[in-house]
C-alpha positions in Angstrom: 7.9 6.0 21.5 10.1 4.1 24.1 8.1 4.5 26.6 4.7 2.9 25.5 4.9 -0.7 26.1 3.3 -3.0 23.1 0.2 -3.0 22.1 -0.4 0.4 23.5 -3.1 2.2 21.3 -0.9 5.1 20.8 1.9 3.4 19.8 -0.6 1.2 17.4 -1.9 4.0 15.8 1.7 5.8 15.3 2.9 2.3 13.5 -0.3 2.3 11.5 0.2 5.8 10.7 3.9 5.3 9.5 2.5 2.6 7.5 0.3 4.9 5.5 3.2 7.3 5.1 5.5 4.4 3.7 2.6 3.8 1.1 1.8 0.4 2.4 -2.1 0.8 2.6 -2.2 1.9 -1.0 0.0 -0.6 -2.4 -2.2 -3.3 -0.6 -5.5 -1.8 -2.2 -4.1 -2.1 -5.5 -3.1 -5.6 -5.2 -6.5 -6.4 -4.0 -8.3 -4.4 -6.5 -6.5 -5.7 -9.0 -7.8 -9.3 -8.1 -11.4 -8.3 -6.6 -13.4 -8.6 -9.8 -12.5 -11.8 -11.0 -13.1 -13.5 -7.9 -16.4 -15.4 -7.4 -17.5 -13.9 -4.2 -17.3 -10.6 -5.7 -19.4 -11.5 -8.9 -21.6 -13.6 -6.8 -22.3 -10.3 -4.6 -22.8 -8.5 -7.6 -25.3 -10.5 -9.2 -27.4 -10.7 -6.0 -27.2 -7.1 -5.5 -28.0 -6.6 -9.0 -31.0 -8.8 -8.8 -32.4 -7.3 -5.3 -32.7 -4.3 -6.8 -33.9 -5.2 -9.9 -36.7 -7.2 -8.4 -37.4 -4.0 -6.1 -37.3 -1.8 -9.1 -39.9 -3.9 -10.9 -42.8 -3.2 -8.1 -42.3 0.5 -8.7 -43.7 2.3 -11.5 -41.8 5.0 -13.2 -43.0 8.2 -13.9 -41.4 11.7 -14.1 -42.7 12.5 -11.1 -40.9 9.8 -9.1 -38.6 10.7 -6.3 -35.4 8.9 -7.5 -33.4 10.1 -4.6 -35.8 8.9 -1.8 -36.0 5.4 -4.1 -32.5 5.3 -4.2 -32.2 5.3 0.0 -34.4 3.1 0.3 -32.9 0.3 -2.0 -29.9 1.2 -0.3 -31.3 0.7 3.2 -32.8 -2.5 2.4 -29.6 -4.0 0.6 -27.9 -2.7 3.9 -30.3 -4.9 5.9 -30.7 -7.7 4.4 -27.4 -8.7 5.3 -26.3 -9.5 2.1 -23.3 -7.1 1.5 -21.8 -8.2 5.3 -21.4 -11.8 4.2 -20.5 -11.1 0.6 -18.1 -8.7 1.8 -16.6 -11.5 4.5 -16.0 -13.5 1.0 -14.7 -11.5 -0.7 -11.8 -10.7 2.1 -11.3 -14.2 2.4 -10.8 -14.9 -1.3 -8.8 -11.8 -2.3 -7.5 -10.6 1.0 -6.6 -13.4 3.4 -4.2 -15.4 1.1 -1.9 -12.3 0.7 -1.4 -11.8 4.5 0.7 -14.3 5.4 2.9 -14.2 1.9 2.8 -10.9 1.0 1.3 -8.4 3.4 2.9 -9.7 6.8 6.5 -9.6 5.6 6.1 -6.1 4.2 4.3 -4.7 7.7 7.2 -6.6 9.6 9.6 -5.0 7.8 8.2 -1.3 8.2 7.2 -2.2 12.0 11.1 -3.4 12.5 12.2 0.1 11.1 9.6 2.1 12.9 10.9 0.5 16.2 14.4 0.6 15.8 15.6 3.3 13.1 18.2 2.9 10.8 19.2 -1.1 12.2 16.7 -2.9 9.8 17.2 -4.5 6.2 15.5 -6.5 3.6 16.5 -9.5 6.3 15.3 -9.5 10.0 17.5 -7.6 12.1 20.4 -9.4 13.3 21.4 -9.1 16.9 23.0 -5.4 17.9 25.1 -4.5 20.8 22.7 -3.2 23.4 23.1 0.6 23.8 21.6 3.5 25.8 20.1 5.1 23.3 18.7 1.9 20.8 16.7 -1.2 21.9 17.9 -4.6 21.3 17.3 -6.0 18.6 15.5 -9.0 20.1 13.7 -6.1 22.1 12.5 -4.8 18.4 11.9 -8.4 17.1 9.5 -9.1 20.1 7.9 -5.8 19.5 7.3 -6.4 16.0 6.1 -9.9 16.4 3.7 -8.6 19.1 2.2 -5.7 17.0 1.9 -7.8 13.8 -0.6 -9.9 15.0 -2.9 -7.1 16.4 -2.1 -5.0 12.9 -3.5 -7.8 10.8 -6.8 -7.8 11.9 -7.0 -4.1 11.8 -5.9 -4.8 8.0 -9.0 -7.0 7.6 -11.3 -4.4 8.3 -9.2 -1.9 6.4 -9.5 -4.0 3.4 -12.9 -4.5 3.4 -13.4 -0.6 3.5 -10.9 -0.2 0.5 -11.2 -3.2 -1.7 -15.3 -3.3 -1.7 -16.2 -1.2 -5.0 -18.2 1.6 -4.7 -20.8 0.0 -7.1 -21.4 -2.8 -4.6 -21.6 -0.8 -1.5 -23.6 2.4 -1.7 -22.0 5.5 -0.7 
């Protein structure tokens, strides 16, 4: 780890894995899922998808021989191609995730990144300057490393949050 420069994909991957093992992604998912179904963007998207599906189904006549799997897949493709999910999910992320990033998620991610970059030298407060030693980086290096990684990790949370907060009832499997 010491030899990898800030922003190195391998180091970023190691930090993300560490964040996952700390349970942060699960905690963030729970926090976001607790809010998502009350937000106007989610309710609007759900209504739009429901209306789209209802309108499409109104053009089909039900029969016992109707291939429901094919119809379901056709509707899924039409919903995906319509672009409504992409726009709706962007709005959901803006209403659910974005307000939490700087005040809730970022401080927790920064703490875990500091702990990862300099194990044993971090507490709840930002690290105080440590005497420089051969085996440990000084705290300013750790702080600079953490500050460099956080901006590169936060956009990944946006993508990750899209994947973890979007209920399966809106995004077909």
